[in-house]
C-alpha positions as CSV (number, residue, x, y, z in Angstrom):
1,M,-103.6,-5.6,126.4
2,K,-101.3,-6.5,123.5
3,A,-102.4,-9.6,121.5
4,L,-101.4,-11.4,118.3
5,V,-104.6,-11.5,116.3
6,Y,-105.5,-13.7,113.4
7,T,-107.2,-11.3,110.9
8,G,-107.5,-13.5,107.8
9,A,-105.8,-16.3,105.8
10,N,-102.0,-16.1,106.4
11,S,-102.4,-12.8,108.2
12,L,-101.5,-12.0,111.9
13,V,-101.4,-8.5,113.5
14,F,-99.8,-7.7,116.8
15,R,-102.1,-4.9,118.3
16,E,-104.0,-3.6,121.2
17,E,-107.2,-5.5,122.2
18,P,-109.6,-5.0,125.0
19,D,-108.8,-6.8,128.3
20,P,-110.9,-9.9,128.7
21,V,-113.6,-9.7,131.5
22,P,-113.8,-12.9,133.6
23,Q,-117.2,-14.4,134.3
24,A,-118.4,-15.5,137.8
25,D,-116.4,-18.8,137.8
26,E,-113.3,-17.5,136.0
27,V,-110.0,-15.8,136.6
28,L,-107.7,-13.9,134.4
29,V,-104.3,-15.4,133.8
30,R,-101.4,-13.2,132.8
31,V,-99.8,-15.2,130.0
32,E,-96.0,-15.6,130.2
33,A,-95.5,-18.4,127.7
34,V,-97.7,-19.9,125.0
35,G,-96.9,-22.5,122.3
36,I,-97.8,-22.5,118.6
37,C,-99.9,-25.6,117.8
38,G,-100.5,-27.3,114.5
39,S,-104.2,-26.4,114.9
40,D,-103.1,-22.7,115.1
41,M,-101.3,-23.2,111.8
42,H,-104.4,-24.8,110.3
43,A,-106.5,-21.8,111.4
44,Y,-103.8,-19.4,110.2
45,H,-104.1,-20.9,106.7
46,G,-107.8,-20.2,106.7
47,F,-108.7,-23.9,106.8
48,D,-110.6,-24.0,110.1
49,S,-114.2,-22.8,109.9
50,R,-114.5,-23.1,113.7
51,R,-111.9,-20.3,114.1
52,P,-113.2,-17.3,112.0
53,P,-111.2,-14.1,112.0
54,P,-110.6,-11.8,113.7
55,L,-109.6,-14.1,116.6
56,I,-106.9,-14.5,119.2
57,L,-105.5,-18.0,118.7
58,G,-103.3,-20.0,121.1
59,H,-104.3,-22.6,123.8
60,E,-100.9,-24.0,125.1
61,A,-100.4,-21.4,127.9
62,A,-98.9,-20.8,131.3
63,G,-98.5,-17.8,133.5
64,R,-99.8,-16.3,136.8
65,I,-103.3,-15.8,138.0
66,A,-104.1,-12.0,137.9
67,T,-107.5,-11.9,139.6
68,G,-109.2,-13.4,142.7
69,P,-107.9,-14.9,145.9
70,R,-105.2,-16.9,144.1
71,T,-103.7,-13.9,142.5
72,G,-100.0,-14.4,141.8
73,E,-100.1,-18.2,141.7
74,R,-98.1,-19.8,138.9
75,V,-100.3,-22.1,136.8
76,T,-100.6,-23.9,133.5
77,I,-103.9,-23.9,131.7
78,N,-106.0,-26.9,130.6
79,P,-107.8,-25.1,127.7
80,L,-110.7,-27.6,127.5
81,V,-113.7,-25.9,129.1
82,V,-116.5,-28.3,129.9
83,D,-119.8,-28.2,131.9
84,P,-118.8,-30.2,135.0
85,T,-122.3,-31.6,135.3
86,C,-122.1,-33.3,131.9
87,P,-122.2,-37.1,132.1
88,Y,-118.9,-37.3,130.2
89,A,-117.3,-35.0,132.7
90,I,-118.7,-37.0,135.6
91,E,-117.1,-40.2,134.3
92,G,-113.8,-38.3,133.8
93,R,-113.8,-38.0,130.0
94,W,-114.2,-34.3,129.8
95,H,-112.6,-34.2,126.3
96,L,-115.5,-36.1,124.8
97,S,-118.2,-33.8,126.2
98,P,-120.6,-32.2,123.7
99,T,-120.4,-29.1,125.9
100,R,-116.7,-28.8,125.3
101,Q,-115.2,-25.4,124.4
102,I,-111.6,-24.6,123.9
103,I,-109.8,-21.3,124.2
104,S,-108.9,-20.0,120.8
105,M,-112.4,-20.8,119.4
106,P,-115.4,-18.6,119.8
107,P,-116.8,-17.7,122.2
108,R,-113.4,-18.0,124.0
109,P,-110.4,-15.9,122.8
110,G,-107.1,-17.6,123.0
111,A,-103.8,-17.0,124.8
112,F,-101.6,-15.2,122.2
113,A,-102.2,-12.3,124.4
114,E,-101.1,-10.7,127.7
115,L,-104.3,-11.9,129.4
116,V,-106.7,-14.8,129.0
117,R,-109.9,-15.7,130.9
118,I,-110.4,-19.3,132.0
119,P,-112.5,-21.1,134.7
120,L,-110.6,-21.5,137.9
121,R,-111.1,-25.3,137.7
122,N,-109.0,-25.3,134.5
123,V,-105.8,-24.0,136.0
124,V,-103.2,-26.4,137.5
125,A,-100.7,-25.0,140.0
126,I,-97.0,-25.4,139.1
127,P,-94.0,-25.1,141.5
128,E,-91.9,-21.9,141.5
129,T,-89.0,-24.1,140.4
130,M,-90.6,-25.1,137.1
131,A,-89.6,-23.2,134.0
132,I,-92.7,-21.4,132.6
133,E,-91.8,-22.6,129.1
134,H,-92.0,-26.2,130.3
135,A,-95.4,-25.5,131.9
136,A,-96.6,-24.2,128.5
137,L,-95.7,-27.6,127.0
138,A,-98.1,-29.4,129.3
139,E,-101.0,-29.2,126.8
140,P,-99.3,-30.8,123.8
141,V,-97.5,-33.3,126.0
142,A,-100.8,-34.3,127.6
143,V,-102.1,-35.1,124.1
144,S,-99.1,-37.5,123.7
145,W,-99.5,-38.9,127.2
146,H,-103.1,-39.8,126.4
147,A,-102.2,-41.4,123.1
148,V,-99.5,-43.6,124.5
149,R,-101.7,-44.6,127.5
150,I,-104.5,-45.6,125.1
151,G,-102.0,-47.6,123.0
152,M,-100.6,-49.4,126.1
153,E,-104.1,-50.3,127.2
154,R,-104.8,-52.1,123.9
155,L,-101.5,-54.0,123.6
156,H,-101.2,-57.6,124.8
157,Q,-97.7,-57.2,126.2
158,P,-95.6,-54.7,128.1
159,L,-94.3,-51.7,126.2
160,A,-90.7,-52.8,127.0
161,A,-91.3,-55.9,124.9
162,C,-92.7,-54.0,121.9
163,R,-91.4,-52.5,118.8
164,V,-92.7,-48.9,118.6
165,V,-92.8,-46.4,115.7
166,V,-93.9,-42.8,116.0
167,L,-94.8,-41.2,112.7
168,G,-94.0,-37.4,112.8
169,G,-91.4,-35.6,114.7
170,G,-93.3,-32.4,115.6
171,A,-94.3,-31.6,119.1
172,I,-96.9,-34.3,119.5
173,G,-94.8,-37.1,117.9
174,L,-91.7,-36.1,119.7
175,A,-93.5,-36.0,123.0
176,A,-95.2,-39.3,122.3
177,A,-91.7,-40.8,121.8
178,L,-90.5,-39.3,125.1
179,V,-93.6,-40.6,127.0
180,A,-93.2,-44.1,125.4
181,R,-89.6,-44.1,126.5
182,H,-90.6,-43.0,130.0
183,F,-93.0,-46.0,130.1
184,G,-90.3,-48.5,129.2
185,A,-90.1,-48.6,125.3
186,R,-86.7,-49.7,124.3
187,D,-87.1,-50.5,120.6
188,L,-88.4,-47.1,119.5
189,V,-87.9,-45.1,116.3
190,V,-89.4,-41.9,115.0
191,G,-90.2,-41.2,111.3
192,E,-89.8,-37.6,110.2
193,T,-89.4,-36.1,106.7
194,N,-87.9,-32.7,107.8
195,P,-84.1,-33.1,108.1
196,L,-83.9,-30.2,110.6
197,R,-86.4,-31.8,112.9
198,R,-84.5,-35.2,112.5
199,E,-81.4,-33.4,113.8
200,T,-83.3,-32.0,116.7
201,L,-84.7,-35.4,117.6
202,Q,-81.3,-37.0,117.6
203,L,-79.2,-34.3,119.2
204,A,-81.7,-32.8,121.8
205,E,-83.4,-36.1,122.9
206,G,-81.2,-38.9,121.7
207,L,-84.0,-40.6,119.8
208,A,-83.5,-43.0,116.9
209,V,-85.0,-41.5,113.7
210,Y,-85.5,-42.4,110.0
211,A,-86.5,-40.6,106.9
212,P,-89.7,-41.9,105.5
213,G,-89.2,-43.1,101.9
214,D,-85.5,-43.9,102.7
215,T,-85.0,-46.6,105.4
216,E,-88.5,-47.9,106.4
217,P,-89.5,-50.4,109.1
218,D,-90.2,-53.9,107.7
219,D,-93.8,-54.7,106.7
220,S,-95.9,-56.2,109.5
221,S,-93.1,-55.8,112.1
222,I,-94.3,-53.2,114.5
223,D,-96.4,-53.8,117.7
224,L,-97.5,-50.1,118.3
225,V,-97.6,-47.3,115.7
226,I,-98.5,-43.8,116.8
227,D,-99.5,-41.7,113.9
228,A,-98.9,-38.1,115.0
229,V,-99.4,-36.7,111.5
230,G,-102.7,-38.2,110.3
231,A,-102.1,-37.8,106.6
232,S,-103.0,-40.4,103.9
233,A,-99.3,-41.3,103.6
234,T,-98.8,-41.9,107.3
235,R,-102.1,-43.9,107.6
236,A,-100.9,-46.1,104.7
237,A,-97.4,-46.5,106.3
238,A,-99.0,-47.4,109.7
239,C,-101.1,-50.1,108.1
240,R,-98.2,-51.5,106.2
241,M,-95.8,-51.8,109.1
242,V,-98.1,-52.9,111.9
243,R,-98.0,-56.6,112.8
244,P,-101.0,-58.9,113.0
245,G,-102.8,-58.1,116.2
246,G,-100.9,-54.9,116.6
247,V,-102.1,-51.4,117.5
248,I,-102.3,-48.2,115.5
249,V,-103.1,-45.0,117.5
250,H,-104.3,-42.2,115.3
251,V,-103.7,-38.8,116.9
252,G,-103.0,-36.6,113.8
253,L,-105.7,-34.3,112.6
254,L,-105.0,-33.6,108.9
255,P,-108.0,-33.7,106.6
256,G,-108.9,-36.9,104.6
257,Q,-109.8,-40.5,105.3
258,D,-107.7,-42.4,102.7
259,G,-104.7,-44.5,103.4
260,L,-106.3,-47.1,105.7
261,D,-106.0,-50.7,104.7
262,I,-109.4,-51.9,105.9
263,R,-108.8,-55.4,104.6
264,K,-105.6,-55.8,106.6
265,I,-107.2,-54.2,109.7
266,T,-110.0,-56.7,109.5
267,L,-108.2,-59.9,108.5
268,Q,-105.3,-59.4,111.0
269,E,-107.3,-57.9,113.8
270,I,-105.4,-54.7,113.9
271,V,-106.6,-52.3,116.6
272,L,-107.1,-48.8,115.2
273,A,-107.7,-46.3,118.1
274,G,-108.6,-42.7,117.5
275,V,-107.5,-40.4,120.3
276,Y,-108.3,-36.8,121.0
277,C,-106.9,-34.5,123.6
278,Y,-106.7,-35.9,127.2
279,T,-108.6,-36.4,130.4
280,P,-108.0,-34.1,133.4
281,Q,-106.1,-36.9,135.0
282,D,-103.8,-37.2,131.9
283,F,-103.2,-33.4,132.1
284,A,-102.4,-33.5,135.8
285,V,-99.9,-36.4,135.6
286,T,-98.3,-34.7,132.6
287,V,-97.7,-31.6,134.6
288,E,-96.2,-33.6,137.4
289,A,-93.9,-35.5,135.0
290,L,-92.7,-32.3,133.4
291,S,-92.1,-30.5,136.7
292,S,-90.1,-33.5,138.0
293,Q,-88.1,-33.6,134.7
294,R,-89.0,-37.2,134.1
295,L,-89.4,-36.7,130.3
296,G,-85.8,-35.6,129.7
297,P,-84.1,-32.2,129.2
298,L,-86.9,-30.8,126.9
299,G,-84.4,-29.1,124.6
300,W,-86.6,-29.3,121.6
301,F,-88.4,-26.0,121.7
302,E,-87.4,-22.5,120.7
303,E,-88.5,-19.2,122.4
304,R,-89.5,-16.0,120.7
305,P,-91.2,-12.8,121.8
306,L,-95.0,-12.7,121.3
307,A,-94.5,-9.5,119.3
308,E,-92.5,-11.6,116.7
309,G,-95.3,-14.2,116.4
310,R,-96.0,-13.4,112.8
311,S,-92.4,-14.3,111.8
312,A,-92.6,-17.5,113.9
313,F,-95.7,-18.6,112.0
314,A,-93.9,-17.8,108.7
315,D,-90.8,-19.8,109.7
316,I,-93.0,-22.8,110.7
317,D,-94.9,-22.5,107.4
318,S,-91.8,-22.5,105.3
319,G,-90.0,-25.4,107.1
320,R,-87.3,-23.1,108.4
321,A,-88.0,-23.8,112.1
322,A,-85.8,-26.7,113.3
323,A,-87.5,-26.9,116.7
324,A,-90.4,-29.2,117.2
325,K,-92.2,-26.3,119.0
326,I,-92.0,-22.5,119.1
327,V,-93.0,-21.0,122.5
328,L,-93.9,-17.3,122.5
329,R,-93.0,-15.3,125.6
330,S,-95.1,-12.3,126.6
């Protein structure tokens, strides 16, 4: 099969690789669309020791089952592979299981390839009418769905009555804004430093945006802050703008711990919730929301051939990509 292989820091090669061999509980999925995630970029830069080269990256995938009795069925992939007998899995929180594996980390090659192996329990059927590129968005949107849900559970009032700020206009931040809007948020704004992305947010999805460092929300004025960047600057901004008794949901995964105002968090009873990935239920309802087009027109991604993946990574790296997400098509 053809695959885009991470071979070293800032190096990708499109080449022939052996076809994966499914295990007893697995199927092969012929990948038709796969998104580039921020974690793929982190690995590409050589910053992720969990993803040593050479390795096939990519975990945001959709396509058709290529083996077994369900051959030909259109599916999207939940890339979190968990022992179903684990106590965390039994209670429905698969994403916290110590048995958790994810495709794109050893021992599971990822989906920047024509074929990927995955347990049958990890595929979710999609209707024939659903665009395959939209199905590939299920994984990042499920992360955002989970983040907004956790934030709503910790608020003391309906989302429609809240002031909401999302920090970061990449795929996770943009999707969090769309999910928050879906759940009734009316006073909603997204902070994004990249002017190309701000234009995408405004034109493609009609979201209110601001440029951090320019026009900022007032101090102690925001009920719910979703930090989809997770940098020291965004942690500091979230602490500054959140109101007493408000909620910060931290979903970004950049390195570092600084920026948190622990004194304010303590004295003003700020809820700081870390969130990671999603539950199987979050993933399933996200797929349904995408297939029924309840999250808007989804005009915020760009398609490119898998064979041109190296240039897509370079464009993301340099800030030349205006889209919040690039989806590679096999």
